[in-house]
C-alpha positions, -999 to 999 in steps of 0.1 A, spaced: -871 322 397 -878 320 434 -888 350 457 -857 337 479 -834 346 451 -848 381 447 -847 389 484 -812 374 488 -799 393 460 -815 426 470 -800 422 506 -766 416 490 -769 445 464 -781 471 490 -754 465 514 -728 492 510 -695 481 491 -671 495 466 -697 498 439 -723 516 461 -695 540 474 -683 548 439 -719 556 426 -726 578 456 -692 597 450 -701 601 413 -735 615 422 -723 639 448 -693 653 427 -706 651 392 -745 650 394 -773 627 382 -760 617 348 -726 607 362 -743 586 389 -762 566 363 -731 562 343 -713 549 374 -741 525 380 -739 512 345 -702 508 348 -704 489 381 -731 466 365 -708 459 336 -680 450 361 -701 421 372 -701 404 337 -665 389 339 -673 374 375 -707 360 361 -689 344 331 -662 331 354 -688 316 378 -709 300 349 -678 285 332 -663 273 364 -633 297 362 -640 310 398 -630 274 410 -593 284 399 -594 315 421 -608 295 449 -583 266 446 -552 287 436 -537 308 463 -514 326 438 -542 335 415 -565 346 443 -538 367 460 -526 383 428 -560 393 418 -569 405 454 -538 426 459 -544 443 424 -579 452 438 -564 465 470 -538 487 451 -568 501 429 -589 509 460 -559 527 476 -554 546 445 -591 556 445 -587 568 480 -556 590 471 -574 603 442 -605 611 462 -585 635 484 -573 656 453 -595 686 442 -588 676 407 -591 637 415 -621 615 411 -643 636 434 -637 668 415 -668 689 413 -681 693 378 -710 713 365 -714 692 334 -701 657 326 -687 656 291 -683 624 269 -646 620 281 -655 624 316 -685 599 312 -660 573 298 -636 579 327 -664 573 353 -675 541 334 -639 527 333 -634 534 369 -665 518 379 -658 487 358 -624 484 372 -637 486 408 -659 456 404 -635 436 381 -607 438 406 -626 421 433 -621 383 434 -647 379 461 -674 387 435 -663 356 413 -663 333 445 -697 350 455 -713 341 421 -697 306 423 -712 300 457 -744 320 454 -759 310 419 -757 272 422 -780 273 452 -809 284 431 -803 260 403 -821 227 408 -802 196 400 -831 185 379 -828 216 358 -825 207 321 -804 236 311 -785 247 342 -761 271 325 -788 291 308 -808 292 340 -776 306 357 -772 331 330 -807 341 335 -804 346 372 -772 365 367 -790 389 343 -816 395 370 -790 402 395 -774 426 374 -807 444 366 -814 447 403 -779 460 408 -783 487 382 -817 498 396 -804 500 432 -773 517 424 -792 543 402 -814 550 433 -783 555 455 -767 578 428 -799 599 423 -802 604 459 -766 615 462 -772 639 432 -803 653 449 -782 666 478 -752 676 457 -760 713 456 -762 715 495 -727 698 497 -707 716 470 -718 751 480 -700 744 513 -662 741 508 -657 728 543 -684 700 538 -669 691 506 -634 687 520 -649 664 547 -667 645 520 -635 638 501 -618 626 534 -648 604 542 -648 588 508 -610 583 509 -612 567 543 -640 544 532 -619 533 501 -590 526 524 -613 507 547 -626 486 519 -590 480 507 -580 469 541 -610 446 543 -601 431 510 -565 427 519 -575 404 548 -601 385 529 -598 348 527 -608 325 500 
């Protein structure tokens, strides 16, 4: 594994996206435990894209306009749903003192869906991973799987960091109703912005 792979991966992971946004929202609205659950769910959401890239299925998304656009607009619809849900007091950003088992499952499922419904992740893995696999590699698929596992581990660590930071300032936000209202609007706007960006994404 090269240092270039680690640096490139960290730059990609740290850059704000849907997963980062959702993990921050979970930390702010539900606390440290929920932020870790969200980070775990977002990491799990990478697995289908990793498998698609390793098996070459991402080539179908890249080659087929219908497949890509179908998957893309499902992702856009889900992001807009998250935006609408973020605005409601009893929605995704509802403030909870404790996160129960049912709530933890909801956070995990939403986090997984956020990353699964992003066709750019499959294409990213399809274009990104092969650059770090030598043509002389005896077992290229297992090497790609190993690099993907490292990418997922880094994703989880970075997202947990984001989430715990959000959870640490949670009390300062939820004790102020006006700040909480603006927080919901800000996250809703961010989800809409990411949905619009995905809607205009090309293969």
